[in-house]
DRENBAVEX-557432 format. One record per residue (C-alpha): residue number from 1; residue in one letter; y, z, x. Coordinates in nm, 4 decimals, decimal comma, always signed. Each point is the difference from the previous one (the first is absolute). Layout:
REM DRENBAVEX-557432
> NUM  a  Y  Z  X
...
REM end
This chain:
REM DRENBAVEX-557432
> 1  m  +11,5683  +8,8539  +11,5617
> 2  y  -0,1930  +0,3131  +0,0870
> 3  v  +0,0044  +0,1263  +0,3565
> 4  w  -0,3535  -0,1230  +0,0812
> 5  a  +0,0613  -0,0550  +0,3719
> 6  r  +0,1377  +0,3521  +0,0370
> 7  l  -0,2925  +0,1412  -0,1960
> 8  a  -0,2449  -0,1892  +0,2248
> 9  r  +0,1789  +0,1259  +0,3134
> 10  m  -0,0143  +0,3572  -0,1284
> 11  a  -0,3732  -0,0298  -0,0728
> 12  a  -0,0702  -0,1560  +0,3401
> 13  t  +0,1848  +0,2782  +0,1852
> 14  k  -0,1071  +0,3039  -0,2060
> 15  s  -0,2417  +0,1285  +0,2659
> 16  r  +0,2902  +0,0328  +0,2465
> 17  r  +0,1690  +0,2435  -0,2369
> 18  g  -0,3161  +0,2119  -0,0380
> 19  p  -0,1243  +0,1720  -0,3131
> 20  y  +0,2491  +0,1252  -0,2559
> 21  r  -0,0170  +0,3734  -0,0610
> 22  f  +0,1673  +0,1692  -0,2948
> 23  g  +0,3343  +0,1306  +0,1160
> 24  d  +0,0458  -0,2875  +0,2478
> 25  e  +0,2477  -0,2852  -0,0219
> 26  g  -0,0993  -0,3643  +0,0177
> 27  r  +0,2483  -0,2153  +0,1942
> 28  l  +0,0257  -0,3767  -0,0179
> 29  s  +0,2640  -0,2025  +0,1859
> 30  f  +0,1678  -0,3058  -0,1491
> 31  r  +0,2942  -0,2317  +0,0478
> 32  c  +0,2077  -0,1329  -0,2912
> 33  l  -0,0865  -0,3702  -0,0132
> 34  p  +0,1681  -0,2921  -0,1803
> 35  t  -0,2764  +0,0142  -0,2653
> 36  d  +0,0949  +0,3651  -0,0719
> 37  i  +0,3680  -0,0391  -0,0811
> 38  d  +0,2113  -0,0547  -0,3080
> 39  f  +0,3390  -0,1735  -0,0233
> 40  n  +0,1646  +0,3060  +0,1606
> 41  m  -0,1995  -0,0717  +0,3172
> 42  h  -0,1840  +0,3305  -0,0148
> 43  l  -0,3486  +0,1139  -0,0981
> 44  n  -0,0691  -0,0940  -0,3620
> 45  n  -0,0620  +0,2998  -0,2286
> 46  a  -0,3447  -0,1332  -0,1022
> 47  r  -0,1034  -0,0285  +0,3657
> 48  y  +0,0412  +0,3762  +0,0405
> 49  m  -0,2712  +0,0500  -0,2632
> 50  m  -0,2318  -0,2528  +0,1657
> 51  l  +0,0408  +0,1600  +0,3421
> 52  a  -0,0624  +0,3437  -0,1535
> 53  d  -0,3247  -0,1525  -0,1352
> 54  v  -0,0967  -0,0925  +0,3564
> 55  g  +0,0730  +0,3587  +0,1088
> 56  r  -0,2161  +0,1377  -0,2828
> 57  i  -0,2865  -0,2390  +0,0752
> 58  d  +0,0177  +0,1053  +0,3659
> 59  i  -0,0503  +0,3625  -0,1109
> 60  f  -0,2825  -0,1053  -0,2362
> 61  m  -0,1794  -0,1857  +0,2793
> 62  r  +0,0455  +0,2581  +0,2754
> 63  s  -0,0893  +0,2997  -0,2201
> 64  g  -0,3247  -0,1617  -0,1195
> 65  l  +0,1237  -0,0184  -0,3597
> 66  l  -0,0352  -0,3789  -0,0208
> 67  d  -0,3663  +0,0090  +0,1091
> 68  l  -0,0751  +0,2916  -0,2332
> 69  a  +0,1746  -0,1736  -0,2909
> 70  r  -0,2016  -0,3198  +0,0526
> 71  k  -0,3252  +0,1951  +0,0187
> 72  k  +0,0723  +0,1987  -0,3177
> 73  r  +0,1792  -0,2846  -0,1834
> 74  w  +0,3192  +0,2014  -0,0120
> 75  a  +0,3465  -0,1516  -0,0150
> 76  p  +0,3012  +0,1593  +0,1702
> 77  m  +0,2919  -0,0536  -0,2395
> 78  l  +0,3714  +0,0483  +0,0310
> 79  g  +0,1379  +0,1857  -0,3009
> 80  g  +0,3664  -0,0438  +0,0769
> 81  l  +0,2689  +0,0183  +0,2616
> 82  q  +0,3622  +0,0798  +0,0528
> 83  t  +0,2123  -0,1542  +0,2717
> 84  v  +0,3340  +0,0876  +0,1528
> 85  f  +0,1813  -0,2360  +0,2372
> 86  v  +0,2445  +0,1628  +0,2422
> 87  r  +0,0475  -0,2605  +0,2758
> 88  e  -0,0674  -0,3713  +0,0104
> 89  i  -0,2603  -0,1644  +0,2192
> 90  r  +0,1694  -0,3180  +0,1244
> 91  l  -0,1707  -0,3209  +0,1067
> 92  w  -0,1908  +0,0351  +0,3323
> 93  r  +0,0396  +0,3800  +0,0064
> 94  r  -0,3019  +0,2026  +0,1113
> 95  f  -0,1196  +0,2882  -0,2172
> 96  e  -0,3038  +0,2131  -0,0712
> 97  v  -0,1685  +0,0937  -0,3246
> 98  v  -0,1091  +0,3633  +0,0316
> 99  s  -0,2549  +0,0814  -0,2709
> 100  s  -0,1552  +0,3318  -0,0935
> 101  i  -0,1973  +0,1840  -0,2631
> 102  e  +0,2241  +0,2914  -0,0874
> 103  t  -0,2008  +0,2063  -0,2486
> 104  w  -0,2171  -0,0246  -0,3087
> 105  s  -0,0887  +0,1752  -0,3211
> 106  g  -0,2924  -0,0781  -0,2277
> 107  t  -0,0431  -0,3760  +0,0088
> 108  e  +0,3503  -0,0860  +0,1266
> 109  v  +0,1055  -0,0577  +0,3612
> 110  i  +0,3628  -0,0011  +0,1102
> 111  g  +0,0718  -0,2365  +0,2878
> 112  k  +0,3089  -0,0858  +0,2006
> 113  h  +0,1124  -0,3108  +0,1893
> 114  r  +0,3064  +0,0211  +0,2239
> 115  f  +0,1563  -0,3173  +0,1370
> 116  v  +0,1384  +0,1024  +0,3385
> 117  l  +0,2373  -0,2180  +0,2024
> 118  d  -0,0392  -0,0384  +0,3761
> 119  s  +0,2980  +0,2399  +0,0300
> 120  g  -0,2088  +0,2725  -0,1713
> 121  e  +0,2035  -0,0079  -0,3218
> 122  t  -0,1767  -0,0191  -0,3352
> 123  a  +0,0815  -0,3205  -0,1864
> 124  a  -0,2027  +0,0693  -0,3150
> 125  l  -0,2416  +0,2495  -0,1473
> 126  i  -0,2747  -0,0700  -0,2525
> 127  m  -0,1917  +0,2770  -0,1745
> 128  t  -0,3209  -0,0938  -0,1773
> 129  s  -0,2390  +0,1445  -0,2518
> 130  a  -0,3568  -0,1276  +0,0216
> 131  g  -0,3591  +0,0725  -0,0873
> 132  v  -0,3515  -0,1324  +0,0460
> 133  y  -0,1761  -0,1355  -0,3086
> 134  d  -0,3787  +0,0295  -0,0380
> 135  r  -0,0905  -0,3117  -0,1985
> 136  e  -0,3529  +0,1110  -0,0883
> 137  g  +0,1038  +0,3529  -0,0968
> 138  r  +0,3117  -0,1304  -0,1779
> 139  r  +0,2097  +0,2775  +0,1516
> 140  f  +0,2401  +0,0709  +0,2808
> 141  v  -0,1643  +0,1776  +0,2920
> 142  p  +0,1245  +0,3541  +0,0762
> 143  i  +0,1730  -0,0261  +0,3364
> 144  d  -0,1664  +0,3178  +0,1300
> 145  e  -0,3368  -0,1735  -0,0564
> 146  l  +0,1221  -0,3114  +0,1794
> 147  v  +0,1354  +0,2001  +0,2959
> 148  h  -0,3337  +0,1820  +0,0283
> 149  l  -0,1956  -0,3293  -0,0071
> 150  l  +0,2236  -0,1296  +0,2815
> 151  g  -0,1039  +0,2997  +0,2098
> 152  a  +0,3356  +0,1761  +0,0037
> 153  d  +0,0400  +0,3740  -0,0389
> 154  i  +0,3577  +0,0271  -0,1209
> 155  e  +0,1795  +0,1465  -0,2976
> 156  p  +0,3056  -0,1679  -0,1518
> 157  r  +0,3329  +0,1680  +0,0603
> 158  e  +0,2347  +0,0874  -0,2834
> 159  p  +0,2311  -0,2909  -0,0881
> 160  s  +0,3524  +0,0223  +0,1384
> 161  e  +0,2904  +0,0230  -0,2437
> 162  e  +0,0681  -0,3741  +0,0446
> 163  e  -0,3665  -0,0800  -0,0654
> 164  k  +0,0050  +0,2112  -0,3165
> 165  i  +0,3032  -0,1973  -0,1202
> 166  f  -0,1807  -0,3277  +0,0789
> 167  i  -0,3165  +0,1148  -0,1829
> 168  s  +0,2034  +0,1049  -0,3046
> 169  s  +0,1945  -0,3275  -0,0027
> 170  h  -0,3223  -0,1989  +0,0364
> 171  k  -0,1650  +0,1841  -0,2905
> 172  g  +0,3077  -0,0566  -0,2166
> 173  l  -0,0001  -0,3720  +0,0727
> 174  r  -0,3750  -0,0205  -0,0811
> 175  v  +0,0658  +0,1596  -0,3399
> 176  l  +0,2835  -0,2458  -0,0621
> 177  a  -0,2134  -0,2994  +0,1055
> 178  k  -0,2889  +0,1070  -0,2244
> 179  s  +0,2299  +0,0536  -0,2992
> 180  g  +0,0897  -0,3689  +0,0021
> 181  d  +0,3753  +0,0556  +0,0103
REM end
C-alpha cells in the first residue's frame, strides 16, 4: 500500500511550509505506524523509499516544478538511489524526512533524504539521482534550463567526495543493468 494519506496531508499543508528554494531543506514529520513495520517491529525498508518519494514530491510542488512539468508535458524521473540504514525507527516513534536538492550537472540532479529521529540522530540516508524527461523533445532537460525556468538564479556547487562516489557507483550500476548481466 502506498502512503496516499501521507501524500494527501503533505499536499494539503504545503502552503504552510512556503516555497522551496534551491539550497533549502524540506521537512516532513511522521510517526512509524503499524502499517509501516516489518516483522522486526521497525520501519520496513520499502517504506523508507515511499516516504522519500513524499519528500521529493513536496519539493516538486513547492518549487513549482510539478506545475511546470504538467504544462510542458515533462516527467520528473528517479534514476536511482542508494540507502544506508544506521538506526532503526521503531513502531510509534516520531521522525522527520529531511529532503534536499544537493547539486546537479547536465541533466542529472543529486538529492538527499535524511530520516531524523526525534532525538536528532540520523536513522537512514538516501541519496538519489534524478532528471526531468521532455516527452515531446525526447530528451532529458538540462537542469540549468529548468532552474532558470523556475526563476532561480543559482549555480550548482561541486559534488562532495561522497557524492562523487555515489555518482560513480550509480553510473557503474547503470552500465551493468544495460549489459543484461
